[in-house]
N, C-alpha and C positions, 0 to 999 in steps of 0.2 A: 504494500500500500504506500503510495507516494505522498508527499506533503500536501498536494492539492486535494487528493481524496480525503485525507484526514481532516483538512480544513472544511470541506463540504460536509463531511459526516458530523463534525463538531457543530457547524451552523444548523444542520438539520435537527440535531438533538436540542439545541438551544431553542429553536422555533417550536419544537414539540413541547418543551417545558413551558414556554410562554403561553401556548394554546391551552395547556392543561391548567395553569394557574388562572387564566381568564375564565375557563369553563367552571372551575371551582368557585370563583368569585361570583359568577352569575348564578350558580346553584345556591350559594348561601343567601344572596340577595332575594332570589325567588322564594326560598324557604321562609325568610323573615316576612316577606310580603304576604305569603300564604297564611302564616301564623297570625299576623295582624288581621288579615281579612276574615279568617275563620272565627276569631274571637276578639273583636276590637275592644270590647269592654274590659277584658282582662288586661290588655296592654295599657289602656287608659287608666284603669284602676291603680296600676302600679305607680303611675306618675301623678296621682291625685293626693290631696290631703287625707282622704279617707284611707288610702293605701298606706300612707306614712303612719297614720294613727294606729292602724291594725298592726303594723310592724313594731311600733313602740309598745304595744300590749304584749308582744312576744319576748321583749327584752327582760332579762332577769335583773331586777334592781336589788342590790344588797341591802339588808336590814342593818340596824345599828351595830349589833354584836359582830356580825360578819364583816362589816366595814372596819370596825376597830381591830379585829384580828388581822385582816389584810394590811391595814396601815401599820400595825406593829411589825409584821413580817418585813414589809418594805423598809421600815426604819431600822430594824435589826440588821438586815443585809447591807444597808447603806453604811451603818457604823462598822460592821465587820470588814467590808471592803475598804473603807477609809483607813482603818487601822492596818490592814494588810499592805496597802500601797504606801502608807507612811513608813511602816517598818521596812519594807523593801527598799524604799528610797534611802532611809537611814543606813541600812546595811551596805548598800552600794556606795554611798558617800564615804562611809568608814573605810571600806576596802580601797577606794580610790585615794583617800587621804593617806592610808598606810603605805600605798605604793608610790606616793609622792606625785600623783598625777593630777591632784586638785589643789 
């Protein structure tokens, strides 16, 4: 197979991929249009205040005790990580000072 044939084959494959992508894009667009046409109320309901209100009802809102426990866990991890990074920095500074690099 010479260089010209390889180039033609490469161009042919490129064109096939372009056509395939275009066909898939049209298929997705048609699917969305069909979905909206079959049940337009469902699509509109999702973009309405009523749909938002319904979604907010599904949200789990934590109660006082649960909120306090979660806040305590966050605070504890913040303190632990702060101490860890402070200690790491102090150890590295001590080592560098001992080596005369700082």
